[in-house]
Biopython code that builds the backbone (N, CA, C, O; Angstrom):
import numpy as np
from Bio.PDB.StructureBuilder import StructureBuilder

atoms = [
    (1, "MET", "N", (-44.731, -74.533, 16.609)),
    (1, "MET", "CA", (-44.183, -75.798, 16.147)),
    (1, "MET", "C", (-43.136, -76.330, 17.122)),
    (1, "MET", "O", (-42.987, -77.542, 17.280)),
    (2, "ALA", "N", (-42.410, -75.417, 17.777)),
    (2, "ALA", "CA", (-41.361, -75.843, 18.697)),
    (2, "ALA", "C", (-41.936, -76.597, 19.893)),
    (2, "ALA", "O", (-41.300, -77.518, 20.403)),
    (3, "TYR", "N", (-43.144, -76.214, 20.350)),
    (3, "TYR", "CA", (-43.718, -76.913, 21.499)),
    (3, "TYR", "C", (-44.130, -78.331, 21.142)),
    (3, "TYR", "O", (-44.207, -79.189, 22.020)),
    (4, "LEU", "N", (-44.397, -78.592, 19.860)),
    (4, "LEU", "CA", (-44.720, -79.959, 19.443)),
    (4, "LEU", "C", (-43.482, -80.842, 19.440)),
    (4, "LEU", "O", (-43.537, -82.005, 19.841)),
    (5, "LEU", "N", (-42.375, -80.290, 18.991)),
    (5, "LEU", "CA", (-41.146, -81.069, 18.919)),
    (5, "LEU", "C", (-40.493, -81.231, 20.282)),
    (5, "LEU", "O", (-39.783, -82.208, 20.519)),
    (6, "GLY", "N", (-40.725, -80.290, 21.168)),
    (6, "GLY", "CA", (-40.108, -80.334, 22.494)),
    (6, "GLY", "C", (-40.940, -81.057, 23.531)),
    (6, "GLY", "O", (-40.521, -81.153, 24.684)),
    (7, "PHE", "N", (-42.096, -81.565, 23.166)),
    (7, "PHE", "CA", (-42.998, -82.268, 24.083)),
    (7, "PHE", "C", (-43.360, -81.405, 25.285)),
    (7, "PHE", "O", (-43.546, -81.924, 26.386)),
    (8, "GLU", "N", (-43.462, -80.100, 25.087)),
    (8, "GLU", "CA", (-43.866, -79.214, 26.173)),
    (8, "GLU", "C", (-45.382, -79.222, 26.348)),
    (8, "GLU", "O", (-45.876, -78.965, 27.446)),
    (9, "ARG", "N", (-46.108, -79.507, 25.311)),
    (9, "ARG", "CA", (-47.567, -79.615, 25.362)),
    (9, "ARG", "C", (-47.971, -80.936, 24.718)),
    (9, "ARG", "O", (-47.340, -81.400, 23.769)),
    (10, "PHE", "N", (-49.022, -81.525, 25.245)),
    (10, "PHE", "CA", (-49.534, -82.758, 24.665)),
    (10, "PHE", "C", (-50.451, -82.442, 23.489)),
    (10, "PHE", "O", (-51.208, -81.472, 23.521)),
    (11, "ILE", "N", (-50.373, -83.265, 22.460)),
    (11, "ILE", "CA", (-51.314, -83.130, 21.353)),
    (11, "ILE", "C", (-52.457, -84.134, 21.497)),
    (11, "ILE", "O", (-53.439, -84.063, 20.759)),
    (12, "ALA", "N", (-52.336, -85.062, 22.438)),
    (12, "ALA", "CA", (-53.353, -86.092, 22.623)),
    (12, "ALA", "C", (-54.734, -85.504, 22.941)),
    (12, "ALA", "O", (-55.718, -86.002, 22.395)),
    (13, "PRO", "N", (-54.867, -84.471, 23.793)),
    (13, "PRO", "CA", (-56.214, -83.936, 24.030)),
    (13, "PRO", "C", (-56.896, -83.433, 22.756)),
    (13, "PRO", "O", (-58.106, -83.582, 22.589)),
    (14, "VAL", "N", (-56.116, -82.842, 21.874)),
    (14, "VAL", "CA", (-56.691, -82.380, 20.607)),
    (14, "VAL", "C", (-57.112, -83.575, 19.756)),
    (14, "VAL", "O", (-58.184, -83.567, 19.150)),
    (15, "LEU", "N", (-56.264, -84.599, 19.716)),
    (15, "LEU", "CA", (-56.598, -85.799, 18.950)),
    (15, "LEU", "C", (-57.789, -86.527, 19.562)),
    (15, "LEU", "O", (-58.620, -87.076, 18.838)),
    (16, "ILE", "N", (-57.876, -86.534, 20.876)),
    (16, "ILE", "CA", (-59.016, -87.179, 21.529)),
    (16, "ILE", "C", (-60.312, -86.481, 21.147)),
    (16, "ILE", "O", (-61.323, -87.142, 20.911)),
    (17, "LYS", "N", (-60.294, -85.159, 21.082)),
    (17, "LYS", "CA", (-61.495, -84.425, 20.670)),
    (17, "LYS", "C", (-61.866, -84.755, 19.227)),
    (17, "LYS", "O", (-63.047, -84.890, 18.906)),
    (18, "LEU", "N", (-60.874, -84.883, 18.366)),
    (18, "LEU", "CA", (-61.132, -85.258, 16.974)),
    (18, "LEU", "C", (-61.712, -86.671, 16.905)),
    (18, "LEU", "O", (-62.684, -86.911, 16.188)),
    (19, "ILE", "N", (-61.125, -87.588, 17.638)),
    (19, "ILE", "CA", (-61.622, -88.966, 17.670)),
    (19, "ILE", "C", (-63.030, -89.009, 18.260)),
    (19, "ILE", "O", (-63.861, -89.809, 17.830)),
    (20, "TYR", "N", (-63.295, -88.157, 19.235)),
    (20, "TYR", "CA", (-64.636, -88.083, 19.825)),
    (20, "TYR", "C", (-65.678, -87.743, 18.763)),
    (20, "TYR", "O", (-66.711, -88.406, 18.672)),
    (21, "TRP", "N", (-65.411, -86.707, 17.956)),
    (21, "TRP", "CA", (-66.379, -86.302, 16.942)),
    (21, "TRP", "C", (-66.523, -87.352, 15.846)),
    (21, "TRP", "O", (-67.622, -87.560, 15.332)),
    (22, "ILE", "N", (-65.438, -88.007, 15.487)),
    (22, "ILE", "CA", (-65.529, -89.095, 14.507)),
    (22, "ILE", "C", (-66.379, -90.228, 15.086)),
    (22, "ILE", "O", (-67.194, -90.816, 14.374)),
    (23, "GLY", "N", (-66.194, -90.535, 16.373)),
    (23, "GLY", "CA", (-66.995, -91.562, 17.025)),
    (23, "GLY", "C", (-68.465, -91.198, 17.093)),
    (23, "GLY", "O", (-69.325, -92.063, 16.924)),
    (24, "ILE", "N", (-68.768, -89.927, 17.338)),
    (24, "ILE", "CA", (-70.166, -89.465, 17.381)),
    (24, "ILE", "C", (-70.828, -89.707, 16.025)),
    (24, "ILE", "O", (-71.950, -90.208, 15.954)),
    (25, "VAL", "N", (-70.129, -89.348, 14.958)),
    (25, "VAL", "CA", (-70.679, -89.549, 13.617)),
    (25, "VAL", "C", (-70.889, -91.041, 13.356)),
    (25, "VAL", "O", (-71.925, -91.438, 12.823)),
    (26, "ALA", "N", (-69.914, -91.863, 13.730)),
    (26, "ALA", "CA", (-70.027, -93.311, 13.512)),
    (26, "ALA", "C", (-71.203, -93.895, 14.302)),
    (26, "ALA", "O", (-71.946, -94.730, 13.786)),
    (27, "ILE", "N", (-71.370, -93.456, 15.551)),
    (27, "ILE", "CA", (-72.482, -93.951, 16.373)),
    (27, "ILE", "C", (-73.821, -93.524, 15.776)),
    (27, "ILE", "O", (-74.763, -94.315, 15.732)),
    (28, "LEU", "N", (-73.905, -92.279, 15.319)),
    (28, "LEU", "CA", (-75.157, -91.807, 14.725)),
    (28, "LEU", "C", (-75.493, -92.551, 13.436)),
    (28, "LEU", "O", (-76.653, -92.886, 13.200)),
    (29, "VAL", "N", (-74.489, -92.811, 12.602)),
    (29, "VAL", "CA", (-74.726, -93.555, 11.360)),
    (29, "VAL", "C", (-75.162, -94.981, 11.682)),
    (29, "VAL", "O", (-76.107, -95.494, 11.083)),
    (30, "ALA", "N", (-74.478, -95.617, 12.623)),
    (30, "ALA", "CA", (-74.851, -96.982, 13.008)),
    (30, "ALA", "C", (-76.247, -97.008, 13.626)),
    (30, "ALA", "O", (-77.028, -97.924, 13.367)),
    (31, "GLY", "N", (-76.557, -96.010, 14.435)),
    (31, "GLY", "CA", (-77.880, -95.936, 15.053)),
    (31, "GLY", "C", (-78.981, -95.721, 14.028)),
    (31, "GLY", "O", (-80.043, -96.338, 14.113)),
    (32, "ALA", "N", (-78.731, -94.845, 13.058)),
    (32, "ALA", "CA", (-79.729, -94.609, 12.012)),
    (32, "ALA", "C", (-79.941, -95.863, 11.165)),
    (32, "ALA", "O", (-81.070, -96.195, 10.805)),
    (33, "THR", "N", (-78.862, -96.545, 10.856)),
    (33, "THR", "CA", (-78.968, -97.789, 10.090)),
    (33, "THR", "C", (-79.753, -98.840, 10.868)),
    (33, "THR", "O", (-80.620, -99.515, 10.313)),
    (34, "SER", "N", (-79.448, -98.973, 12.142)),
    (34, "SER", "CA", (-80.166, -99.937, 12.984)),
    (34, "SER", "C", (-81.635, -99.558, 13.119)),
    (34, "SER", "O", (-82.506, -100.427, 13.137)),
    (35, "PHE", "N", (-81.905, -98.266, 13.213)),
    (35, "PHE", "CA", (-83.288, -97.808, 13.343)),
    (35, "PHE", "C", (-84.089, -98.144, 12.086)),
    (35, "PHE", "O", (-85.232, -98.594, 12.168)),
    (36, "VAL", "N", (-83.479, -97.921, 10.933)),
    (36, "VAL", "CA", (-84.161, -98.241, 9.671)),
    (36, "VAL", "C", (-84.387, -99.748, 9.565)),
    (36, "VAL", "O", (-85.462, -100.185, 9.155)),
    (37, "ASN", "N", (-83.394, -100.534, 9.927)),
    (37, "ASN", "CA", (-83.553, -101.985, 9.889)),
    (37, "ASN", "C", (-84.582, -102.465, 10.909)),
    (37, "ASN", "O", (-85.288, -103.443, 10.659)),
    (38, "ALA", "N", (-84.675, -101.796, 12.045)),
    (38, "ALA", "CA", (-85.616, -102.198, 13.096)),
    (38, "ALA", "C", (-87.044, -101.795, 12.756)),
    (38, "ALA", "O", (-87.986, -102.309, 13.360)),
    (39, "SER", "N", (-87.220, -100.894, 11.809)),
    (39, "SER", "CA", (-88.577, -100.446, 11.476)),
    (39, "SER", "C", (-89.427, -101.582, 10.919)),
    (39, "SER", "O", (-90.652, -101.553, 11.033)),
    (40, "SER", "N", (-88.793, -102.575, 10.322)),
    (40, "SER", "CA", (-89.556, -103.710, 9.792)),
    (40, "SER", "C", (-89.915, -104.713, 10.887)),
    (40, "SER", "O", (-90.736, -105.603, 10.664)),
    (41, "GLU", "N", (-89.313, -104.578, 12.059)),
    (41, "GLU", "CA", (-89.548, -105.536, 13.140)),
    (41, "GLU", "C", (-90.516, -105.020, 14.201)),
    (41, "GLU", "O", (-90.848, -105.751, 15.135)),
    (42, "GLY", "N", (-90.963, -103.809, 14.078)),
    (42, "GLY", "CA", (-91.975, -103.297, 15.001)),
    (42, "GLY", "C", (-91.496, -102.116, 15.812)),
    (42, "GLY", "O", (-90.311, -101.783, 15.831)),
    (43, "ILE", "N", (-92.455, -101.489, 16.486)),
    (43, "ILE", "CA", (-92.178, -100.268, 17.243)),
    (43, "ILE", "C", (-91.317, -100.538, 18.480)),
    (43, "ILE", "O", (-90.523, -99.687, 18.882)),
    (44, "GLY", "N", (-91.470, -101.706, 19.074)),
    (44, "GLY", "CA", (-90.677, -102.049, 20.252)),
    (44, "GLY", "C", (-89.194, -102.093, 19.925)),
    (44, "GLY", "O", (-88.365, -101.588, 20.682)),
    (45, "ARG", "N", (-88.874, -102.690, 18.813)),
    (45, "ARG", "CA", (-87.467, -102.775, 18.378)),
    (45, "ARG", "C", (-86.929, -101.385, 18.028)),
    (45, "ARG", "O", (-85.758, -101.094, 18.275)),
    (46, "MET", "N", (-87.770, -100.537, 17.461)),
    (46, "MET", "CA", (-87.341, -99.173, 17.120)),
    (46, "MET", "C", (-87.030, -98.374, 18.387)),
    (46, "MET", "O", (-86.036, -97.650, 18.439)),
    (47, "LEU", "N", (-87.885, -98.506, 19.410)),
    (47, "LEU", "CA", (-87.638, -97.797, 20.670)),
    (47, "LEU", "C", (-86.378, -98.315, 21.357)),
    (47, "LEU", "O", (-85.599, -97.544, 21.917)),
    (48, "LEU", "N", (-86.193, -99.628, 21.304)),
    (48, "LEU", "CA", (-84.986, -100.220, 21.879)),
    (48, "LEU", "C", (-83.731, -99.699, 21.163)),
    (48, "LEU", "O", (-82.703, -99.456, 21.795)),
    (49, "THR", "N", (-83.828, -99.533, 19.856)),
    (49, "THR", "CA", (-82.709, -99.003, 19.082)),
    (49, "THR", "C", (-82.412, -97.560, 19.473)),
    (49, "THR", "O", (-81.249, -97.172, 19.580)),
    (50, "LEU", "N", (-83.453, -96.765, 19.686)),
    (50, "LEU", "CA", (-83.251, -95.371, 20.108)),
    (50, "LEU", "C", (-82.601, -95.298, 21.489)),
    (50, "LEU", "O", (-81.713, -94.477, 21.715)),
    (51, "VAL", "N", (-83.038, -96.145, 22.403)),
    (51, "VAL", "CA", (-82.454, -96.168, 23.744)),
    (51, "VAL", "C", (-80.981, -96.580, 23.665)),
    (51, "VAL", "O", (-80.125, -95.992, 24.327)),
    (52, "ALA", "N", (-80.700, -97.590, 22.852)),
    (52, "ALA", "CA", (-79.312, -98.038, 22.684)),
    (52, "ALA", "C", (-78.456, -96.937, 22.072)),
    (52, "ALA", "O", (-77.296, -96.774, 22.449)),
    (53, "LEU", "N", (-79.012, -96.186, 21.137)),
    (53, "LEU", "CA", (-78.281, -95.080, 20.508)),
    (53, "LEU", "C", (-77.943, -94.010, 21.541)),
    (53, "LEU", "O", (-76.805, -93.544, 21.606)),
    (54, "LEU", "N", (-78.921, -93.621, 22.343)),
    (54, "LEU", "CA", (-78.678, -92.593, 23.358)),
    (54, "LEU", "C", (-77.684, -93.070, 24.410)),
    (54, "LEU", "O", (-76.825, -92.303, 24.846)),
    (55, "LEU", "N", (-77.795, -94.314, 24.814)),
    (55, "LEU", "CA", (-76.865, -94.872, 25.787)),
    (55, "LEU", "C", (-75.447, -94.947, 25.218)),
    (55, "LEU", "O", (-74.473, -94.680, 25.922)),
    (56, "SER", "N", (-75.342, -95.308, 23.957)),
    (56, "SER", "CA", (-74.023, -95.363, 23.299)),
    (56, "SER", "C", (-73.380, -93.979, 23.232)),
    (56, "SER", "O", (-72.180, -93.836, 23.466)),
    (57, "LEU", "N", (-74.175, -92.969, 22.916)),
    (57, "LEU", "CA", (-73.646, -91.603, 22.875)),
    (57, "LEU", "C", (-73.171, -91.158, 24.257)),
    (57, "LEU", "O", (-72.123, -90.523, 24.381)),
    (58, "LEU", "N", (-73.937, -91.489, 25.288)),
    (58, "LEU", "CA", (-73.566, -91.123, 26.651)),
    (58, "LEU", "C", (-72.275, -91.819, 27.079)),
    (58, "LEU", "O", (-71.383, -91.183, 27.641)),
    (59, "ILE", "N", (-72.175, -93.110, 26.817)),
    (59, "ILE", "CA", (-70.967, -93.858, 27.194)),
    (59, "ILE", "C", (-69.766, -93.348, 26.428)),
    (59, "ILE", "O", (-68.684, -93.225, 27.003)),
    (60, "TRP", "N", (-69.918, -93.046, 25.146)),
    (60, "TRP", "CA", (-68.809, -92.523, 24.351)),
    (60, "TRP", "C", (-68.332, -91.190, 24.909)),
    (60, "TRP", "O", (-67.130, -90.929, 24.955)),
    (61, "ARG", "N", (-69.260, -90.356, 25.329)),
    (61, "ARG", "CA", (-68.895, -89.068, 25.918)),
    (61, "ARG", "C", (-68.112, -89.267, 27.227)),
    (61, "ARG", "O", (-67.099, -88.607, 27.455)),
    (62, "LEU", "N", (-68.583, -90.170, 28.069)),
    (62, "LEU", "CA", (-67.909, -90.425, 29.343)),
    (62, "LEU", "C", (-66.499, -90.970, 29.142)),
    (62, "LEU", "O", (-65.570, -90.552, 29.832)),
    (63, "VAL", "N", (-66.335, -91.886, 28.218)),
    (63, "VAL", "CA", (-65.008, -92.452, 27.944)),
    (63, "VAL", "C", (-64.070, -91.357, 27.431)),
    (63, "VAL", "O", (-62.914, -91.284, 27.848)),
    (64, "SER", "N", (-64.556, -90.524, 26.547)),
    (64, "SER", "CA", (-63.724, -89.438, 26.014)),
    (64, "SER", "C", (-63.341, -88.447, 27.102)),
    (64, "SER", "O", (-62.211, -87.959, 27.130)),
    (65, "GLU", "N", (-64.272, -88.147, 27.996)),
    (65, "GLU", "CA", (-63.966, -87.244, 29.100)),
    (65, "GLU", "C", (-62.916, -87.833, 30.034)),
    (65, "GLU", "O", (-62.067, -87.104, 30.547)),
    (66, "LEU", "N", (-62.963, -89.127, 30.258)),
    (66, "LEU", "CA", (-61.962, -89.760, 31.115)),
    (66, "LEU", "C", (-60.570, -89.671, 30.491)),
    (66, "LEU", "O", (-59.585, -89.455, 31.197)),
    (67, "TRP", "N", (-60.489, -89.837, 29.178)),
    (67, "TRP", "CA", (-59.182, -89.699, 28.506)),
    (67, "TRP", "C", (-58.646, -88.285, 28.687)),
    (67, "TRP", "O", (-57.479, -88.094, 29.028)),
    (68, "ILE", "N", (-59.498, -87.307, 28.457)),
    (68, "ILE", "CA", (-59.066, -85.906, 28.585)),
    (68, "ILE", "C", (-58.727, -85.593, 30.043)),
    (68, "ILE", "O", (-57.774, -84.866, 30.319)),
    (69, "LEU", "N", (-59.503, -86.140, 30.966)),
    (69, "LEU", "CA", (-59.257, -85.906, 32.387)),
    (69, "LEU", "C", (-57.865, -86.366, 32.802)),
    (69, "LEU", "O", (-57.200, -85.699, 33.595)),
    (70, "ALA", "N", (-57.426, -87.489, 32.276)),
    (70, "ALA", "CA", (-56.090, -87.985, 32.614)),
    (70, "ALA", "C", (-55.019, -86.975, 32.216)),
    (70, "ALA", "O", (-54.083, -86.739, 32.979)),
    (71, "PHE", "N", (-55.139, -86.385, 31.048)),
    (71, "PHE", "CA", (-54.163, -85.392, 30.609)),
    (71, "PHE", "C", (-54.285, -84.093, 31.390)),
    (71, "PHE", "O", (-53.277, -83.445, 31.672)),
    (72, "ASN", "N", (-55.505, -83.704, 31.743)),
    (72, "ASN", "CA", (-55.681, -82.486, 32.542)),
    (72, "ASN", "C", (-55.097, -82.641, 33.939)),
    (72, "ASN", "O", (-54.510, -81.703, 34.479)),
    (73, "ILE", "N", (-55.256, -83.821, 34.524)),
    (73, "ILE", "CA", (-54.667, -84.064, 35.840)),
    (73, "ILE", "C", (-53.147, -83.934, 35.762)),
    (73, "ILE", "O", (-52.529, -83.317, 36.631)),
    (74, "TYR", "N", (-52.553, -84.507, 34.736)),
    (74, "TYR", "CA", (-51.105, -84.414, 34.579)),
    (74, "TYR", "C", (-50.663, -82.957, 34.438)),
    (74, "TYR", "O", (-49.687, -82.546, 35.065)),
    (75, "GLU", "N", (-51.369, -82.173, 33.624)),
    (75, "GLU", "CA", (-50.998, -80.769, 33.434)),
    (75, "GLU", "C", (-51.098, -79.991, 34.747)),
    (75, "GLU", "O", (-50.239, -79.157, 35.037)),
    (76, "ARG", "N", (-52.133, -80.255, 35.539)),
    (76, "ARG", "CA", (-52.279, -79.570, 36.821)),
    (76, "ARG", "C", (-51.166, -79.966, 37.786)),
    (76, "ARG", "O", (-50.646, -79.122, 38.516)),
    (77, "LEU", "N", (-50.801, -81.237, 37.792)),
    (77, "LEU", "CA", (-49.711, -81.674, 38.660)),
    (77, "LEU", "C", (-48.390, -81.017, 38.269)),
    (77, "LEU", "O", (-47.590, -80.672, 39.137)),
    (78, "VAL", "N", (-48.160, -80.843, 36.978)),
    (78, "VAL", "CA", (-46.945, -80.151, 36.530)),
    (78, "VAL", "C", (-46.977, -78.700, 36.999)),
    (78, "VAL", "O", (-45.955, -78.171, 37.435)),
    (79, "GLU", "N", (-48.147, -78.044, 36.914)),
    (79, "GLU", "CA", (-48.262, -76.664, 37.392)),
    (79, "GLU", "C", (-47.975, -76.578, 38.888)),
    (79, "GLU", "O", (-47.272, -75.670, 39.333)),
    (80, "ILE", "N", (-48.506, -77.505, 39.659)),
    (80, "ILE", "CA", (-48.270, -77.511, 41.111)),
    (80, "ILE", "C", (-46.791, -77.721, 41.399)),
    (80, "ILE", "O", (-46.222, -77.049, 42.259)),
    (81, "ARG", "N", (-46.165, -78.654, 40.681)),
    (81, "ARG", "CA", (-44.737, -78.897, 40.883)),
    (81, "ARG", "C", (-43.921, -77.641, 40.584)),
    (81, "ARG", "O", (-43.004, -77.306, 41.333)),
    (82, "ASP", "N", (-44.246, -76.951, 39.506)),
    (82, "ASP", "CA", (-43.512, -75.740, 39.148)),
    (82, "ASP", "C", (-43.718, -74.637, 40.180)),
    (82, "ASP", "O", (-42.773, -73.929, 40.526)),
    (83, "LEU", "N", (-44.950, -74.485, 40.675)),
    (83, "LEU", "CA", (-45.208, -73.477, 41.706)),
    (83, "LEU", "C", (-44.450, -73.782, 42.992)),
    (83, "LEU", "O", (-43.897, -72.881, 43.623)),
    (84, "MET", "N", (-44.427, -75.045, 43.374)),
    (84, "MET", "CA", (-43.722, -75.421, 44.597)),
    (84, "MET", "C", (-42.215, -75.250, 44.436)),
    (84, "MET", "O", (-41.530, -74.914, 45.402)),
    (85, "ALA", "N", (-41.695, -75.471, 43.254)),
    (85, "ALA", "CA", (-40.257, -75.299, 43.024)),
    (85, "ALA", "C", (-39.869, -73.828, 43.148)),
    (85, "ALA", "O", (-38.782, -73.507, 43.628)),
    (86, "ARG", "N", (-40.760, -72.935, 42.716)),
    (86, "ARG", "CA", (-40.468, -71.501, 42.822)),
    (86, "ARG", "C", (-40.588, -70.989, 44.247)),
    (86, "ARG", "O", (-39.927, -70.014, 44.605)),
    (87, "GLN", "N", (-41.413, -71.622, 45.066)),
    (87, "GLN", "CA", (-41.650, -71.149, 46.433)),
    (87, "GLN", "C", (-40.816, -71.881, 47.472)),
    (87, "GLN", "O", (-40.899, -71.560, 48.657)),
    (88, "ALA", "N", (-40.029, -72.843, 47.066)),
    (88, "ALA", "CA", (-39.270, -73.642, 48.037)),
    (88, "ALA", "C", (-38.201, -72.779, 48.701)),
    (88, "ALA", "O", (-37.419, -72.121, 48.014)),
    (89, "PRO", "N", (-38.162, -72.778, 50.029)),
    (89, "PRO", "CA", (-37.123, -72.008, 50.724)),
    (89, "PRO", "C", (-35.774, -72.715, 50.603)),
    (89, "PRO", "O", (-35.689, -73.891, 50.251)),
    (90, "ALA", "N", (-34.746, -71.967, 50.901)),
    (90, "ALA", "CA", (-33.400, -72.553, 50.888)),
    (90, "ALA", "C", (-33.310, -73.604, 51.985)),
    (90, "ALA", "O", (-33.955, -73.470, 53.025)),
    (91, "PRO", "N", (-32.516, -74.649, 51.763)),
    (91, "PRO", "CA", (-32.427, -75.700, 52.774)),
    (91, "PRO", "C", (-31.887, -75.143, 54.092)),
    (91, "PRO", "O", (-30.962, -74.331, 54.102)),
    (92, "ALA", "N", (-32.468, -75.585, 55.186)),
    (92, "ALA", "CA", (-32.077, -75.112, 56.514)),
    (92, "ALA", "C", (-30.768, -75.773, 56.938)),
    (92, "ALA", "O", (-30.474, -76.909, 56.568)),
    (93, "ILE", "N", (-29.995, -75.030, 57.721)),
    (93, "ILE", "CA", (-28.747, -75.575, 58.265)),
    (93, "ILE", "C", (-29.086, -76.261, 59.566)),
    (93, "ILE", "O", (-29.730, -75.674, 60.435)),
    (94, "ILE", "N", (-28.665, -77.472, 59.700)),
    (94, "ILE", "CA", (-28.955, -78.231, 60.913)),
    (94, "ILE", "C", (-27.849, -77.968, 61.933)),
    (94, "ILE", "O", (-26.669, -78.190, 61.659)),
    (95, "ARG", "N", (-28.248, -77.493, 63.113)),
    (95, "ARG", "CA", (-27.306, -77.212, 64.192)),
    (95, "ARG", "C", (-27.648, -78.122, 65.357)),
    (95, "ARG", "O", (-28.809, -78.479, 65.553)),
    (96, "PRO", "N", (-26.662, -78.487, 66.110)),
    (96, "PRO", "CA", (-26.946, -79.341, 67.270)),
    (96, "PRO", "C", (-27.827, -78.601, 68.284)),
    (96, "PRO", "O", (-27.719, -77.385, 68.446)),
    (97, "ALA", "N", (-28.679, -79.338, 68.946)),
    (97, "ALA", "CA", (-29.603, -78.732, 69.905)),
    (97, "ALA", "C", (-28.868, -78.257, 71.150)),
    (97, "ALA", "O", (-29.210, -77.210, 71.699)),
    (98, "LEU", "N", (-27.870, -79.000, 71.607)),
    (98, "LEU", "CA", (-27.121, -78.619, 72.797)),
    (98, "LEU", "C", (-25.692, -78.237, 72.406)),
    (98, "LEU", "O", (-25.080, -78.906, 71.574)),
    (99, "PRO", "N", (-25.166, -77.182, 72.989)),
    (99, "PRO", "CA", (-23.800, -76.822, 72.659)),
    (99, "PRO", "C", (-22.826, -77.864, 73.204)),
    (99, "PRO", "O", (-23.053, -78.452, 74.261)),
    (100, "GLU", "N", (-21.785, -78.073, 72.497)),
    (100, "GLU", "CA", (-20.773, -79.040, 72.934)),
    (100, "GLU", "C", (-19.916, -78.439, 74.052)),
    (100, "GLU", "O", (-19.522, -77.276, 73.960)),
    (101, "SER", "N", (-19.623, -79.205, 75.100)),
    (101, "SER", "CA", (-18.809, -78.698, 76.198)),
    (101, "SER", "C", (-17.501, -79.465, 76.193)),
    (101, "SER", "O", (-17.458, -80.648, 75.856)),
    (102, "ASP", "N", (-16.422, -78.766, 76.575)),
    (102, "ASP", "CA", (-15.076, -79.369, 76.610)),
    (102, "ASP", "C", (-14.773, -79.968, 77.929)),
    (102, "ASP", "O", (-13.687, -80.514, 78.124)),
]
sb = StructureBuilder()
sb.init_structure("model")
sb.init_model(0)
sb.init_chain("A")
sb.init_seg("    ")
for serial, (resi, resn, name, xyz) in enumerate(atoms, 1):
    if name == "N":
        sb.init_residue(resn, " ", resi, " ")
    sb.init_atom(name, np.array(xyz, "f"), 0.0, 1.0, " ", f" {name:<3s}", serial, name[0])
structure = sb.get_structure()
């Protein structure tokens, strides 16, 4: 629970997955309804409805993956930043290239 309140981990990827599955169900219900309605208009309309259903599922999957990808990129960048912070050497002392003469 502490990681939720401290914003140490994102909850959006989990919510995106939930929204993805809700969207899949909605697309399937809409596709089935359209398919039943298209059955009275002929086989061509039914095939077009099936193609539209499959294309809608594919596009929904791609959009959901892009949302998750954005969060994964951020998490990886944070990991890289943390690794680089642990490996950073102490700042170098700058000395003049030529010794000063009196």
